[in-house]
N, C-alpha and C positions, 0 to 999 in steps of 0.2 A: 504494500500500500504506500502511495506517495505521501510526502509530508503535507502537501496542499490538501489532499483528500482527507487525511486524518484531522487537519485543522478545521475543515468544514464540518466533519462529523462531530468533532468536539464542540464547535460553535452551535450546531443544532441541538446537541444534548444539553449544553449549558443553558440554552433558551427553553428547555423543557420539551423539545420536539424529538420524536423518534426519527432517526436518520434513514428514512425509507429511500429506495432507489430514486423515486421521482423527486423527492425533496433534495437529494444530493445532486441530481442532474440539473434541476432548476437553480439550486443554490450556486452551483459551479458557474453557470451562465451569468447569474446576477452579480456575484461577489468577486469574480476573478478580474474585473477590469476597472477597479477603482470606483469612486462614487458616480452614480448614474441615476437617471430617472427613466422608468419604463412603465408602459401601459401593459395590461394583460395581453392585449393583442400583439404588441411588439415582442414580449417575452415568448409568446406562443410561436410566433414566426421564427425567432432565433432558435428555439428548441427544435422545431421541425427541420430547420436548415442544418442543425448540428446532429441530426439523426436521432433525436429523442422523441419517440412516439408518445405524445401526451395530448389529452383533449384540452380545449380552451377552458372548460369547467374546472378541470384539475389545476390548471394554471391559476385561475381566479381563487380557488380554494387555498392553494399553497401560498399565494401572495397575502391573502387575509390571515392565514395561520402565522406567516412570518411577521406580519404587522402586529398581531396580537401578542406574539412572543417578544416583540421589541427589536426584531432584526431589520425591519423596514419602517418607514414613515409614510403614511398615506397623505397625498396632497390632492384635494378636490379642486379642479380648476373651473370647469364648466359643468352644467347639470349632470351629464352622464360621463364626463371625462375625468378619470382619476389616474393619477400617476403614483407610482411607488418609488420612494427615494431610499437609496441604500445609505445615505448620510442621515443618521438619526440624531445628530447634534442639533441644538437650537440654531436655526438659521431661517432666512426668508427666501423668496423666489421672485424672479422676473418670469413672466409668461409672454412669449412672443406670439401674438394673436395670429399672425399670418402663416407661420410654419408649425405652430404647436410645440415649440421647444420650451422646456422649462430649464431655467438657469439659476444656480445657487447665488444667493446674495448673503454676505456675512451678516450675522445678527447685529453687529455693532453699527451697521449703516442706518438703522432705523431705531429711534428712541420711542418707546411706548410710554406715554404719560397719562395720568388721570384715569387709569383703568378702574372701572366701578367694582365694588365688592361683589363677589360671587353670591348667588342666592344662598340662603340658609341651607346648611347641610352639604354644600358643595365647595370645591376649590378649583382655581384655574390651574390646569395642568400643562397647557401649551397655548401659545399665541401664533396663529398662522397669518402671514402677510404675503399676498401675491400681488405684485405690481405688473399690470398689463402694459406691454410695449408693442409698437409697430413701427415700420419704416416711416421716415418723414416724407 
């Protein structure tokens, strides 16, 4: 077993996930290229091109499992358009409206002031900011 494969298996186990063959295959595609933003459809296409026979439903399920386990961050951009971000640190995004590209923006570029108190019995866990951009 390669060191990269063992690290991925350990990462899945540490997140509380069983390292199934499909999770390992999709995890390898997701996490081997640095931080990135993917849609379920894009990951499905990449899996098919890599010879990983997996259904789109399985890709969706795996992405949501990875998100729940803290391995991914879900970024909703438009009604039904959702990206999954491998960078789970606090940061914000630019969204290019013309090509659908999501670009990381450092968290210190935006200052959030005067945030209202969360309703009773709740707490703020994350602040999402997406700045839409287009060509001039």
